N, CA, C, O and CB atoms as a CASP TS submission, in Angstrom:
PFRMAT TS
TARGET T0000
AUTHOR 0000-0000-0000
METHOD Language model
MODEL 1
PARENT N/A
ATOM      1  N   MET     1      12.264 -16.384 -19.516  1.00  0.00           N
ATOM      2  CA  MET     1      11.580 -15.654 -18.586  1.00  0.00           C
ATOM      3  C   MET     1      12.636 -14.712 -18.087  1.00  0.00           C
ATOM      4  O   MET     1      12.360 -13.513 -18.091  1.00  0.00           O
ATOM      5  CB  MET     1      10.920 -16.520 -17.502  1.00  0.00           C
ATOM      6  N   LEU     2      13.911 -15.139 -17.623  1.00  0.00           N
ATOM      7  CA  LEU     2      14.935 -14.527 -17.056  1.00  0.00           C
ATOM      8  C   LEU     2      15.392 -13.370 -18.058  1.00  0.00           C
ATOM      9  O   LEU     2      15.811 -12.285 -17.654  1.00  0.00           O
ATOM     10  CB  LEU     2      16.010 -15.554 -16.720  1.00  0.00           C
ATOM     11  N   ASP     3      15.271 -13.702 -19.374  1.00  0.00           N
ATOM     12  CA  ASP     3      15.578 -12.752 -20.469  1.00  0.00           C
ATOM     13  C   ASP     3      14.950 -11.558 -20.623  1.00  0.00           C
ATOM     14  O   ASP     3      15.474 -10.506 -20.990  1.00  0.00           O
ATOM     15  CB  ASP     3      15.416 -13.287 -21.569  1.00  0.00           C
ATOM     16  N   ALA     4      13.442 -11.808 -20.239  1.00  0.00           N
ATOM     17  CA  ALA     4      12.663 -10.701 -20.159  1.00  0.00           C
ATOM     18  C   ALA     4      12.877  -9.686 -19.055  1.00  0.00           C
ATOM     19  O   ALA     4      12.670  -8.483 -19.215  1.00  0.00           O
ATOM     20  CB  ALA     4      11.441 -11.131 -20.112  1.00  0.00           C
ATOM     21  N   PHE     5      13.309 -10.244 -17.907  1.00  0.00           N
ATOM     22  CA  PHE     5      13.636  -9.252 -16.709  1.00  0.00           C
ATOM     23  C   PHE     5      15.142  -8.604 -17.184  1.00  0.00           C
ATOM     24  O   PHE     5      15.374  -7.419 -16.948  1.00  0.00           O
ATOM     25  CB  PHE     5      13.734 -10.179 -15.026  1.00  0.00           C
ATOM     26  N   LEU     6      15.995  -9.333 -17.765  1.00  0.00           N
ATOM     27  CA  LEU     6      17.119  -8.529 -18.037  1.00  0.00           C
ATOM     28  C   LEU     6      17.098  -7.374 -19.068  1.00  0.00           C
ATOM     29  O   LEU     6      17.867  -6.416 -18.986  1.00  0.00           O
ATOM     30  CB  LEU     6      18.068  -9.374 -18.399  1.00  0.00           C
ATOM     31  N   HIS     7      16.115  -7.532 -20.106  1.00  0.00           N
ATOM     32  CA  HIS     7      16.028  -6.591 -21.186  1.00  0.00           C
ATOM     33  C   HIS     7      14.673  -5.806 -20.955  1.00  0.00           C
ATOM     34  O   HIS     7      13.963  -5.492 -21.910  1.00  0.00           O
ATOM     35  CB  HIS     7      16.091  -7.346 -22.628  1.00  0.00           C
ATOM     36  N   MET     8      14.363  -5.518 -19.720  1.00  0.00           N
ATOM     37  CA  MET     8      13.280  -4.640 -19.327  1.00  0.00           C
ATOM     38  C   MET     8      13.730  -3.290 -19.544  1.00  0.00           C
ATOM     39  O   MET     8      14.856  -2.865 -19.289  1.00  0.00           O
ATOM     40  CB  MET     8      12.841  -4.837 -17.902  1.00  0.00           C
ATOM     41  N   ASP     9      12.545  -2.501 -20.145  1.00  0.00           N
ATOM     42  CA  ASP     9      13.024  -0.970 -20.193  1.00  0.00           C
ATOM     43  C   ASP     9      12.625  -0.430 -18.849  1.00  0.00           C
ATOM     44  O   ASP     9      12.002  -1.065 -17.998  1.00  0.00           O
ATOM     45  CB  ASP     9      12.297  -0.029 -21.454  1.00  0.00           C
ATOM     46  N   GLU    10      13.110   0.988 -18.730  1.00  0.00           N
ATOM     47  CA  GLU    10      13.016   1.709 -17.480  1.00  0.00           C
ATOM     48  C   GLU    10      11.646   1.804 -16.951  1.00  0.00           C
ATOM     49  O   GLU    10      11.420   1.560 -15.766  1.00  0.00           O
ATOM     50  CB  GLU    10      13.549   3.037 -17.626  1.00  0.00           C
ATOM     51  N   GLU    11      10.596   2.194 -17.891  1.00  0.00           N
ATOM     52  CA  GLU    11       9.426   2.538 -17.337  1.00  0.00           C
ATOM     53  C   GLU    11       8.593   1.216 -16.918  1.00  0.00           C
ATOM     54  O   GLU    11       7.742   1.266 -16.030  1.00  0.00           O
ATOM     55  CB  GLU    11       8.700   3.432 -18.318  1.00  0.00           C
ATOM     56  N   THR    12       8.862   0.180 -17.534  1.00  0.00           N
ATOM     57  CA  THR    12       8.295  -1.089 -16.948  1.00  0.00           C
ATOM     58  C   THR    12       8.788  -1.518 -15.759  1.00  0.00           C
ATOM     59  O   THR    12       8.024  -2.017 -14.932  1.00  0.00           O
ATOM     60  CB  THR    12       8.439  -2.139 -17.766  1.00  0.00           C
ATOM     61  N   PHE    13      10.017  -1.393 -15.535  1.00  0.00           N
ATOM     62  CA  PHE    13      10.833  -1.527 -14.448  1.00  0.00           C
ATOM     63  C   PHE    13      10.217  -0.729 -13.243  1.00  0.00           C
ATOM     64  O   PHE    13       9.932  -1.229 -12.156  1.00  0.00           O
ATOM     65  CB  PHE    13      12.230  -1.072 -14.813  1.00  0.00           C
ATOM     66  N   THR    14      10.070   0.470 -13.568  1.00  0.00           N
ATOM     67  CA  THR    14       9.539   1.497 -12.468  1.00  0.00           C
ATOM     68  C   THR    14       8.030   1.163 -12.012  1.00  0.00           C
ATOM     69  O   THR    14       7.634   1.187 -10.847  1.00  0.00           O
ATOM     70  CB  THR    14       9.566   3.086 -13.095  1.00  0.00           C
ATOM     71  N   LYS    15       7.254   0.845 -13.165  1.00  0.00           N
ATOM     72  CA  LYS    15       5.957   0.546 -12.729  1.00  0.00           C
ATOM     73  C   LYS    15       5.923  -0.737 -11.934  1.00  0.00           C
ATOM     74  O   LYS    15       5.255  -0.758 -10.900  1.00  0.00           O
ATOM     75  CB  LYS    15       5.052   0.478 -13.874  1.00  0.00           C
ATOM     76  N   LEU    16       6.542  -1.741 -12.300  1.00  0.00           N
ATOM     77  CA  LEU    16       6.520  -3.113 -11.631  1.00  0.00           C
ATOM     78  C   LEU    16       6.973  -2.818 -10.181  1.00  0.00           C
ATOM     79  O   LEU    16       6.252  -3.150  -9.240  1.00  0.00           O
ATOM     80  CB  LEU    16       7.537  -4.246 -12.394  1.00  0.00           C
ATOM     81  N   SER    17       8.074  -2.243 -10.004  1.00  0.00           N
ATOM     82  CA  SER    17       8.824  -2.204  -8.720  1.00  0.00           C
ATOM     83  C   SER    17       8.085  -1.285  -7.806  1.00  0.00           C
ATOM     84  O   SER    17       8.077  -1.496  -6.593  1.00  0.00           O
ATOM     85  CB  SER    17      10.316  -1.728  -8.903  1.00  0.00           C
ATOM     86  N   THR    18       7.413  -0.191  -8.389  1.00  0.00           N
ATOM     87  CA  THR    18       6.614   0.676  -7.517  1.00  0.00           C
ATOM     88  C   THR    18       5.242  -0.060  -6.959  1.00  0.00           C
ATOM     89  O   THR    18       4.782   0.143  -5.835  1.00  0.00           O
ATOM     90  CB  THR    18       6.247   2.004  -8.359  1.00  0.00           C
ATOM     91  N   ALA    19       4.789  -0.763  -7.736  1.00  0.00           N
ATOM     92  CA  ALA    19       3.615  -1.564  -7.501  1.00  0.00           C
ATOM     93  C   ALA    19       3.928  -2.523  -6.369  1.00  0.00           C
ATOM     94  O   ALA    19       3.177  -2.609  -5.396  1.00  0.00           O
ATOM     95  CB  ALA    19       3.175  -2.318  -8.781  1.00  0.00           C
ATOM     96  N   ILE    20       5.019  -3.236  -6.488  1.00  0.00           N
ATOM     97  CA  ILE    20       5.394  -4.377  -5.488  1.00  0.00           C
ATOM     98  C   ILE    20       5.795  -3.661  -4.233  1.00  0.00           C
ATOM     99  O   ILE    20       5.379  -4.024  -3.133  1.00  0.00           O
ATOM    100  CB  ILE    20       6.641  -5.372  -6.022  1.00  0.00           C
ATOM    101  N   LEU    21       6.571  -2.687  -4.392  1.00  0.00           N
ATOM    102  CA  LEU    21       7.147  -2.071  -3.106  1.00  0.00           C
ATOM    103  C   LEU    21       6.118  -1.267  -2.423  1.00  0.00           C
ATOM    104  O   LEU    21       6.173  -1.244  -1.194  1.00  0.00           O
ATOM    105  CB  LEU    21       8.388  -1.155  -3.382  1.00  0.00           C
ATOM    106  N   CYS    22       5.153  -0.578  -3.041  1.00  0.00           N
ATOM    107  CA  CYS    22       3.953   0.107  -2.341  1.00  0.00           C
ATOM    108  C   CYS    22       3.062  -0.965  -1.692  1.00  0.00           C
ATOM    109  O   CYS    22       2.501  -0.779  -0.612  1.00  0.00           O
ATOM    110  CB  CYS    22       3.056   0.984  -3.399  1.00  0.00           C
ATOM    111  N   THR    23       2.967  -2.071  -2.392  1.00  0.00           N
ATOM    112  CA  THR    23       2.104  -3.230  -1.734  1.00  0.00           C
ATOM    113  C   THR    23       2.550  -3.570  -0.367  1.00  0.00           C
ATOM    114  O   THR    23       1.828  -3.682   0.624  1.00  0.00           O
ATOM    115  CB  THR    23       2.166  -4.563  -2.572  1.00  0.00           C
ATOM    116  N   GLY    24       4.022  -3.744  -0.448  1.00  0.00           N
ATOM    117  CA  GLY    24       4.779  -4.235   0.740  1.00  0.00           C
ATOM    118  C   GLY    24       4.658  -3.193   1.811  1.00  0.00           C
ATOM    119  O   GLY    24       4.497  -3.520   2.987  1.00  0.00           O
ATOM    120  N   LEU    25       4.722  -2.126   1.481  1.00  0.00           N
ATOM    121  CA  LEU    25       4.731  -1.039   2.464  1.00  0.00           C
ATOM    122  C   LEU    25       3.399  -0.726   3.046  1.00  0.00           C
ATOM    123  O   LEU    25       3.301  -0.380   4.224  1.00  0.00           O
ATOM    124  CB  LEU    25       5.267   0.175   1.862  1.00  0.00           C
ATOM    125  N   ILE    26       2.355  -0.838   2.246  1.00  0.00           N
ATOM    126  CA  ILE    26       0.957  -0.836   2.799  1.00  0.00           C
ATOM    127  C   ILE    26       0.782  -1.981   3.706  1.00  0.00           C
ATOM    128  O   ILE    26       0.255  -1.762   4.797  1.00  0.00           O
ATOM    129  CB  ILE    26      -0.112  -0.897   1.691  1.00  0.00           C
ATOM    130  N   GLY    27       1.188  -3.284   3.370  1.00  0.00           N
ATOM    131  CA  GLY    27       1.036  -4.430   4.238  1.00  0.00           C
ATOM    132  C   GLY    27       1.854  -4.015   5.664  1.00  0.00           C
ATOM    133  O   GLY    27       1.299  -4.088   6.760  1.00  0.00           O
ATOM    134  N   TYR    28       2.982  -3.657   5.521  1.00  0.00           N
ATOM    135  CA  TYR    28       3.877  -3.397   6.728  1.00  0.00           C
ATOM    136  C   TYR    28       3.198  -2.375   7.610  1.00  0.00           C
ATOM    137  O   TYR    28       3.166  -2.488   8.835  1.00  0.00           O
ATOM    138  CB  TYR    28       5.338  -2.866   6.301  1.00  0.00           C
ATOM    139  N   MET    29       2.578  -1.227   6.843  1.00  0.00           N
ATOM    140  CA  MET    29       1.643  -0.314   7.593  1.00  0.00           C
ATOM    141  C   MET    29       0.615  -0.925   8.473  1.00  0.00           C
ATOM    142  O   MET    29       0.463  -0.654   9.664  1.00  0.00           O
ATOM    143  CB  MET    29       0.932   0.505   6.663  1.00  0.00           C
ATOM    144  N   CYS    30      -0.076  -1.775   7.777  1.00  0.00           N
ATOM    145  CA  CYS    30      -1.208  -2.492   8.412  1.00  0.00           C
ATOM    146  C   CYS    30      -0.634  -3.206   9.654  1.00  0.00           C
ATOM    147  O   CYS    30      -1.093  -3.012  10.780  1.00  0.00           O
ATOM    148  CB  CYS    30      -1.905  -3.546   7.390  1.00  0.00           C
ATOM    149  N   PHE    31       0.254  -3.931   9.429  1.00  0.00           N
ATOM    150  CA  PHE    31       0.982  -4.700  10.590  1.00  0.00           C
ATOM    151  C   PHE    31       1.357  -3.505  11.688  1.00  0.00           C
ATOM    152  O   PHE    31       1.135  -3.827  12.855  1.00  0.00           O
ATOM    153  CB  PHE    31       2.495  -5.571   9.981  1.00  0.00           C
ATOM    154  N   ILE    32       1.810  -2.378  11.506  1.00  0.00           N
ATOM    155  CA  ILE    32       2.049  -1.507  12.407  1.00  0.00           C
ATOM    156  C   ILE    32       0.914  -0.878  13.126  1.00  0.00           C
ATOM    157  O   ILE    32       0.947  -0.470  14.287  1.00  0.00           O
ATOM    158  CB  ILE    32       2.765  -0.655  11.867  1.00  0.00           C
ATOM    159  N   ILE    33      -0.205  -0.840  12.222  1.00  0.00           N
ATOM    160  CA  ILE    33      -1.482  -0.194  13.048  1.00  0.00           C
ATOM    161  C   ILE    33      -2.022  -1.373  13.822  1.00  0.00           C
ATOM    162  O   ILE    33      -2.747  -1.064  14.767  1.00  0.00           O
ATOM    163  CB  ILE    33      -2.775   0.494  12.018  1.00  0.00           C
ATOM    164  N   TYR    34      -1.813  -2.694  13.611  1.00  0.00           N
ATOM    165  CA  TYR    34      -2.252  -3.711  14.329  1.00  0.00           C
ATOM    166  C   TYR    34      -1.440  -3.796  15.831  1.00  0.00           C
ATOM    167  O   TYR    34      -1.976  -3.866  16.936  1.00  0.00           O
ATOM    168  CB  TYR    34      -2.085  -4.968  13.422  1.00  0.00           C
ATOM    169  N   ARG    35      -0.093  -3.769  15.548  1.00  0.00           N
ATOM    170  CA  ARG    35       0.727  -3.811  16.721  1.00  0.00           C
ATOM    171  C   ARG    35       0.477  -2.693  17.583  1.00  0.00           C
ATOM    172  O   ARG    35       0.599  -2.825  18.801  1.00  0.00           O
ATOM    173  CB  ARG    35       2.115  -3.855  16.394  1.00  0.00           C
ATOM    174  N   LEU    36       0.148  -1.640  17.080  1.00  0.00           N
ATOM    175  CA  LEU    36      -0.048  -0.267  17.856  1.00  0.00           C
ATOM    176  C   LEU    36      -1.422  -0.567  18.553  1.00  0.00           C
ATOM    177  O   LEU    36      -1.460  -0.454  19.778  1.00  0.00           O
ATOM    178  CB  LEU    36      -0.110   1.217  16.787  1.00  0.00           C
ATOM    179  N   ALA    37      -2.373  -0.881  17.980  1.00  0.00           N
ATOM    180  CA  ALA    37      -3.672  -1.295  18.738  1.00  0.00           C
ATOM    181  C   ALA    37      -3.453  -2.360  19.889  1.00  0.00           C
ATOM    182  O   ALA    37      -3.858  -2.208  21.041  1.00  0.00           O
ATOM    183  CB  ALA    37      -4.722  -1.923  17.687  1.00  0.00           C
ATOM    184  N   LYS    38      -2.757  -3.457  19.419  1.00  0.00           N
ATOM    185  CA  LYS    38      -2.485  -4.513  20.539  1.00  0.00           C
ATOM    186  C   LYS    38      -1.703  -4.090  21.640  1.00  0.00           C
ATOM    187  O   LYS    38      -2.036  -4.379  22.789  1.00  0.00           O
ATOM    188  CB  LYS    38      -1.801  -5.678  20.032  1.00  0.00           C
ATOM    189  N   ASP    39      -0.560  -3.344  21.349  1.00  0.00           N
ATOM    190  CA  ASP    39       0.253  -3.034  22.535  1.00  0.00           C
ATOM    191  C   ASP    39      -0.463  -1.868  23.386  1.00  0.00           C
ATOM    192  O   ASP    39      -0.248  -1.826  24.597  1.00  0.00           O
ATOM    193  CB  ASP    39       1.753  -2.589  22.067  1.00  0.00           C
ATOM    194  N   SER    40      -1.173  -1.072  22.874  1.00  0.00           N
ATOM    195  CA  SER    40      -1.906  -0.072  23.612  1.00  0.00           C
ATOM    196  C   SER    40      -3.271  -0.504  24.208  1.00  0.00           C
ATOM    197  O   SER    40      -4.046   0.245  24.804  1.00  0.00           O
ATOM    198  CB  SER    40      -2.118   1.062  22.728  1.00  0.00           C
ATOM    199  N   LYS    41      -3.441  -1.764  23.970  1.00  0.00           N
ATOM    200  CA  LYS    41      -4.782  -2.322  24.411  1.00  0.00           C
ATOM    201  C   LYS    41      -6.025  -1.545  24.208  1.00  0.00           C
ATOM    202  O   LYS    41      -6.838  -1.318  25.104  1.00  0.00           O
ATOM    203  CB  LYS    41      -4.738  -2.583  25.783  1.00  0.00           C
ATOM    204  N   ALA    42      -6.134  -1.122  22.897  1.00  0.00           N
ATOM    205  CA  ALA    42      -7.067  -0.280  22.371  1.00  0.00           C
ATOM    206  C   ALA    42      -8.410  -0.879  22.366  1.00  0.00           C
ATOM    207  O   ALA    42      -9.380  -0.133  22.233  1.00  0.00           O
ATOM    208  CB  ALA    42      -6.685   0.112  21.089  1.00  0.00           C
ATOM    209  N   GLY    43      -8.567  -2.130  22.496  1.00  0.00           N
ATOM    210  CA  GLY    43      -9.997  -2.742  22.364  1.00  0.00           C
ATOM    211  C   GLY    43     -10.464  -2.771  20.927  1.00  0.00           C
ATOM    212  O   GLY    43      -9.777  -2.412  19.971  1.00  0.00           O
ATOM    213  N   LYS    44     -11.794  -3.267  20.864  1.00  0.00           N
ATOM    214  CA  LYS    44     -12.304  -3.448  19.574  1.00  0.00           C
ATOM    215  C   LYS    44     -12.534  -2.021  18.763  1.00  0.00           C
ATOM    216  O   LYS    44     -12.134  -1.764  17.628  1.00  0.00           O
ATOM    217  CB  LYS    44     -13.628  -4.254  19.729  1.00  0.00           C
ATOM    218  N   TYR    45     -13.322  -1.125  19.697  1.00  0.00           N
ATOM    219  CA  TYR    45     -13.729   0.163  19.158  1.00  0.00           C
ATOM    220  C   TYR    45     -12.150   1.129  18.805  1.00  0.00           C
ATOM    221  O   TYR    45     -11.942   1.801  17.795  1.00  0.00           O
ATOM    222  CB  TYR    45     -14.853   0.952  20.455  1.00  0.00           C
ATOM    223  N   GLY    46     -11.299   0.944  19.865  1.00  0.00           N
ATOM    224  CA  GLY    46     -10.087   1.695  19.494  1.00  0.00           C
ATOM    225  C   GLY    46      -9.331   1.229  18.403  1.00  0.00           C
ATOM    226  O   GLY    46      -8.649   2.028  17.762  1.00  0.00           O
ATOM    227  N   THR    47      -9.372  -0.112  18.079  1.00  0.00           N
ATOM    228  CA  THR    47      -8.685  -0.718  17.028  1.00  0.00           C
ATOM    229  C   THR    47      -9.416  -0.209  15.585  1.00  0.00           C
ATOM    230  O   THR    47      -8.784   0.144  14.589  1.00  0.00           O
ATOM    231  CB  THR    47      -8.722  -2.363  17.266  1.00  0.00           C
ATOM    232  N   ILE    48     -10.775  -0.248  15.690  1.00  0.00           N
ATOM    233  CA  ILE    48     -11.404   0.354  14.461  1.00  0.00           C
ATOM    234  C   ILE    48     -10.986   1.899  14.201  1.00  0.00           C
ATOM    235  O   ILE    48     -10.654   2.335  13.099  1.00  0.00           O
ATOM    236  CB  ILE    48     -13.001   0.256  14.616  1.00  0.00           C
ATOM    237  N   VAL    49     -11.049   2.560  15.250  1.00  0.00           N
ATOM    238  CA  VAL    49     -10.673   4.136  15.122  1.00  0.00           C
ATOM    239  C   VAL    49      -9.345   4.046  14.452  1.00  0.00           C
ATOM    240  O   VAL    49      -9.111   4.505  13.334  1.00  0.00           O
ATOM    241  CB  VAL    49     -10.555   5.031  16.651  1.00  0.00           C
ATOM    242  N   LEU    50      -8.448   3.390  15.255  1.00  0.00           N
ATOM    243  CA  LEU    50      -6.882   3.498  14.714  1.00  0.00           C
ATOM    244  C   LEU    50      -6.766   2.972  13.256  1.00  0.00           C
ATOM    245  O   LEU    50      -5.946   3.503  12.507  1.00  0.00           O
ATOM    246  CB  LEU    50      -5.798   2.548  15.683  1.00  0.00           C
ATOM    247  N   ALA    51      -7.502   2.013  12.846  1.00  0.00           N
ATOM    248  CA  ALA    51      -7.454   1.451  11.481  1.00  0.00           C
ATOM    249  C   ALA    51      -8.110   2.506  10.478  1.00  0.00           C
ATOM    250  O   ALA    51      -7.607   2.710   9.373  1.00  0.00           O
ATOM    251  CB  ALA    51      -8.239   0.011  11.432  1.00  0.00           C
ATOM    252  N   PHE    52      -9.071   3.058  10.845  1.00  0.00           N
ATOM    253  CA  PHE    52      -9.701   4.083   9.960  1.00  0.00           C
ATOM    254  C   PHE    52      -8.951   5.237   9.741  1.00  0.00           C
ATOM    255  O   PHE    52      -8.761   5.665   8.602  1.00  0.00           O
ATOM    256  CB  PHE    52     -10.929   4.509  10.449  1.00  0.00           C
ATOM    257  N   VAL    53      -8.475   5.815  10.815  1.00  0.00           N
ATOM    258  CA  VAL    53      -7.798   7.123  10.937  1.00  0.00           C
ATOM    259  C   VAL    53      -6.373   6.867  10.215  1.00  0.00           C
ATOM    260  O   VAL    53      -6.056   7.581   9.264  1.00  0.00           O
ATOM    261  CB  VAL    53      -7.653   7.618  12.584  1.00  0.00           C
ATOM    262  N   LEU    54      -5.662   6.015  10.598  1.00  0.00           N
ATOM    263  CA  LEU    54      -4.239   5.793  10.169  1.00  0.00           C
ATOM    264  C   LEU    54      -4.295   4.977   8.695  1.00  0.00           C
ATOM    265  O   LEU    54      -3.348   5.122   7.922  1.00  0.00           O
ATOM    266  CB  LEU    54      -3.387   4.872  11.406  1.00  0.00           C
ATOM    267  N   GLY    55      -5.355   4.173   8.351  1.00  0.00           N
ATOM    268  CA  GLY    55      -5.453   3.650   7.135  1.00  0.00           C
ATOM    269  C   GLY    55      -6.173   4.598   6.030  1.00  0.00           C
ATOM    270  O   GLY    55      -6.284   4.258   4.852  1.00  0.00           O
ATOM    271  N   PHE    56      -6.608   5.721   6.507  1.00  0.00           N
ATOM    272  CA  PHE    56      -7.173   6.772   5.531  1.00  0.00           C
ATOM    273  C   PHE    56      -6.096   7.160   4.526  1.00  0.00           C
ATOM    274  O   PHE    56      -6.400   7.157   3.333  1.00  0.00           O
ATOM    275  CB  PHE    56      -7.681   8.102   6.306  1.00  0.00           C
ATOM    276  N   GLY    57      -4.965   7.467   4.873  1.00  0.00           N
ATOM    277  CA  GLY    57      -3.927   7.860   4.027  1.00  0.00           C
ATOM    278  C   GLY    57      -3.508   6.872   3.066  1.00  0.00           C
ATOM    279  O   GLY    57      -3.242   7.197   1.909  1.00  0.00           O
ATOM    280  N   MET    58      -3.427   5.559   3.521  1.00  0.00           N
ATOM    281  CA  MET    58      -3.226   4.492   2.572  1.00  0.00           C
ATOM    282  C   MET    58      -4.368   4.318   1.566  1.00  0.00           C
ATOM    283  O   MET    58      -4.078   4.035   0.403  1.00  0.00           O
ATOM    284  CB  MET    58      -3.025   3.231   3.308  1.00  0.00           C
ATOM    285  N   PHE    59      -5.686   4.471   1.943  1.00  0.00           N
ATOM    286  CA  PHE    59      -6.782   4.381   1.100  1.00  0.00           C
ATOM    287  C   PHE    59      -6.811   5.589   0.021  1.00  0.00           C
ATOM    288  O   PHE    59      -7.285   5.393  -1.098  1.00  0.00           O
ATOM    289  CB  PHE    59      -8.040   4.351   1.976  1.00  0.00           C
ATOM    290  N   GLY    60      -6.367   6.647   0.342  1.00  0.00           N
ATOM    291  CA  GLY    60      -6.128   7.861  -0.538  1.00  0.00           C
ATOM    292  C   GLY    60      -5.397   7.663  -1.586  1.00  0.00           C
ATOM    293  O   GLY    60      -5.751   7.883  -2.744  1.00  0.00           O
ATOM    294  N   PHE    61      -4.024   7.109  -1.120  1.00  0.00           N
ATOM    295  CA  PHE    61      -3.135   6.677  -2.083  1.00  0.00           C
ATOM    296  C   PHE    61      -3.512   5.644  -3.088  1.00  0.00           C
ATOM    297  O   PHE    61      -3.212   5.760  -4.276  1.00  0.00           O
ATOM    298  CB  PHE    61      -2.100   6.258  -1.456  1.00  0.00           C
ATOM    299  N   ILE    62      -4.139   4.684  -2.625  1.00  0.00           N
ATOM    300  CA  ILE    62      -4.780   3.504  -3.652  1.00  0.00           C
ATOM    301  C   ILE    62      -5.731   4.232  -4.477  1.00  0.00           C
ATOM    302  O   ILE    62      -5.655   4.027  -5.688  1.00  0.00           O
ATOM    303  CB  ILE    62      -5.633   2.178  -2.862  1.00  0.00           C
ATOM    304  N   VAL    63      -6.658   5.085  -4.030  1.00  0.00           N
ATOM    305  CA  VAL    63      -7.804   5.776  -4.954  1.00  0.00           C
ATOM    306  C   VAL    63      -7.042   6.694  -5.834  1.00  0.00           C
ATOM    307  O   VAL    63      -7.436   6.849  -6.990  1.00  0.00           O
ATOM    308  CB  VAL    63      -9.008   6.670  -4.082  1.00  0.00           C
ATOM    309  N   LYS    64      -6.087   7.261  -5.445  1.00  0.00           N
ATOM    310  CA  LYS    64      -5.373   8.157  -6.399  1.00  0.00           C
ATOM    311  C   LYS    64      -4.628   7.324  -7.554  1.00  0.00           C
ATOM    312  O   LYS    64      -4.633   7.753  -8.708  1.00  0.00           O
ATOM    313  CB  LYS    64      -4.304   9.049  -5.580  1.00  0.00           C
ATOM    314  N   THR    65      -4.103   6.336  -7.273  1.00  0.00           N
ATOM    315  CA  THR    65      -3.548   5.296  -8.297  1.00  0.00           C
ATOM    316  C   THR    65      -4.609   4.751  -9.130  1.00  0.00           C
ATOM    317  O   THR    65      -4.412   4.612 -10.337  1.00  0.00           O
ATOM    318  CB  THR    65      -2.838   4.099  -7.610  1.00  0.00           C
ATOM    319  N   ILE    66      -5.556   4.475  -8.672  1.00  0.00           N
ATOM    320  CA  ILE    66      -6.707   4.028  -9.439  1.00  0.00           C
ATOM    321  C   ILE    66      -7.227   5.022 -10.555  1.00  0.00           C
ATOM    322  O   ILE    66      -7.209   4.840 -11.772  1.00  0.00           O
ATOM    323  CB  ILE    66      -7.816   3.753  -8.470  1.00  0.00           C
ATOM    324  N   LEU    67      -7.742   6.230  -9.777  1.00  0.00           N
ATOM    325  CA  LEU    67      -8.286   7.282 -10.642  1.00  0.00           C
ATOM    326  C   LEU    67      -7.114   7.781 -11.770  1.00  0.00           C
ATOM    327  O   LEU    67      -7.505   8.152 -12.876  1.00  0.00           O
ATOM    328  CB  LEU    67      -8.789   8.557  -9.647  1.00  0.00           C
ATOM    329  N   THR    68      -5.822   7.777 -11.484  1.00  0.00           N
ATOM    330  CA  THR    68      -4.996   8.080 -12.464  1.00  0.00           C
ATOM    331  C   THR    68      -4.877   7.078 -13.734  1.00  0.00           C
ATOM    332  O   THR    68      -4.625   7.467 -14.874  1.00  0.00           O
ATOM    333  CB  THR    68      -3.795   8.250 -11.831  1.00  0.00           C
ATOM    334  N   GLU    69      -5.076   5.864 -13.400  1.00  0.00           N
ATOM    335  CA  GLU    69      -4.981   4.952 -14.366  1.00  0.00           C
ATOM    336  C   GLU    69      -6.412   4.949 -15.146  1.00  0.00           C
ATOM    337  O   GLU    69      -6.414   4.745 -16.360  1.00  0.00           O
ATOM    338  CB  GLU    69      -4.566   3.585 -13.733  1.00  0.00           C
ATOM    339  N   VAL    70      -7.506   5.154 -14.513  1.00  0.00           N
ATOM    340  CA  VAL    70      -8.812   5.218 -15.166  1.00  0.00           C
ATOM    341  C   VAL    70      -8.785   6.450 -16.059  1.00  0.00           C
ATOM    342  O   VAL    70      -9.148   6.322 -17.228  1.00  0.00           O
ATOM    343  CB  VAL    70     -10.005   5.279 -14.115  1.00  0.00           C
ATOM    344  N   LEU    71      -8.376   7.655 -15.595  1.00  0.00           N
ATOM    345  CA  LEU    71      -8.441   8.940 -16.457  1.00  0.00           C
ATOM    346  C   LEU    71      -7.423   9.010 -17.521  1.00  0.00           C
ATOM    347  O   LEU    71      -7.622   9.715 -18.511  1.00  0.00           O
ATOM    348  CB  LEU    71      -8.266  10.183 -15.607  1.00  0.00           C
ATOM    349  N   GLN    72      -6.273   8.274 -17.365  1.00  0.00           N
ATOM    350  CA  GLN    72      -5.388   8.136 -18.533  1.00  0.00           C
ATOM    351  C   GLN    72      -5.926   7.434 -19.736  1.00  0.00           C
ATOM    352  O   GLN    72      -5.500   7.721 -20.855  1.00  0.00           O
ATOM    353  CB  GLN    72      -4.214   7.453 -18.142  1.00  0.00           C
ATOM    354  N   LYS    73      -6.869   6.500 -19.545  1.00  0.00           N
ATOM    355  CA  LYS    73      -7.320   5.719 -20.800  1.00  0.00           C
ATOM    356  C   LYS    73      -8.357   6.366 -21.408  1.00  0.00           C
ATOM    357  O   LYS    73      -8.861   5.901 -22.431  1.00  0.00           O
ATOM    358  CB  LYS    73      -7.764   4.326 -20.543  1.00  0.00           C
TER
END
C-alpha cells in the first residue's frame, strides 16, 4: 500500500490531492457560513439565505467538476 503512494505519478497525485483538499475547503466554507449565521443571529430564514447565496459558488464549482468529467468521457 505504501509502495503505491511512493511511486504515484504526478497526474494521479494532482487529482487525488485536489479532490481531498477541495472537499476539505468546501467543508470549512460550510462551517464559516454556519458560524456567520450563528454569530449574526440571522434566524432560520437568514441562515437559509446565507447558505444559498454563499453556497452558490461552491455548488457551481461542484457542477463544473462533474460536467467536465462527464463531457470528457
